[in-house]
N, C-alpha and C positions, 0 to 999 in steps of 0.2 A: 504494500500500500504506500501511497505517496506521503502520507503524514509521518510514517515512521522513518522515511528516508531523510526528512528535513530536521529531525531532532538532533540537537547537539549532545555532547557527552554529559553536560550538566542536566539537560532535560531527561536523558536516559536514567541518570542516577536518581533524580527526583521521582520519576515514574516508578522505578523499582522500589524505592524507599516507601512511597505511599502504598503501593500494592502489597508489599511485604508486611508493612505495619498492619494493614487491614487484615491480612490473613492470620497474623499472629494474635491480634487483639480480639477478633470476632468471637472465638469460642468463649472467652471470658465474659464478654458482654452478654452473650446468650445465656450463660449460667446465671449471671447476675439478674437478668430479666426473669428467668424462671423462679429464682428464689423470691424475688419481690412478688411475683404473681402467686406463689404458694402462700406467702404470708398474708396477702390480701384475701385469698380464698378462705384460709383458716380463720381469719378475723371475721369475715362475713358469716362463716359457718358457726362460729362461736356465738355471735350475736343473733343468729337466725334472722339476719337483716336481708330481706328479700324485697328489692325495689322493683315492683312490676306495676306498670300503669294499667289499671283494669280496663280502660277505654280503648287500649291499643289492640290491633288485630293479632290474634294468636297468643294473648297474654296468659290465658288459662293453660294452654299447652306448654308454654315456656315455664310457667310456675310448676306444673306437674313434672316436667322433665328435671327441673332444678331440684325439687324435693326428692325425686327418685335418685338422682346423682348424689345427693347429700345423705342418702341412706334412710329416707322417709318411707312412706307407704310405697311398696313396690307393686301392689295390685293395681289394676286399671279400673278406676271407679267411674262408672257411667251413670251415677245417680243424678247428675246434673242434667242429663238429657232423657231420662226415663219418661218424664211428662210429655215430651215431644213424640216419643215412640208409641205411646198408647193409642189404640184405635178407637 
């Protein structure tokens, strides 16, 4: 490619330094992000703080999935739609 032909030695060193630094530091940043995410999830689990807007589409399904993922009721409760299914 033409762009790589026009790079000087300083530009090559700069490019290699930036790419190498990224490759070396990225795994540590990912680990840090996962630790932060686990701490926030445990804090939300401990407080049982579920922020679901009831007016939004699919809110009950998300709430049901979140409770199941947190170890709540694992059975599928259809009591909220039984009235609609009666003939």
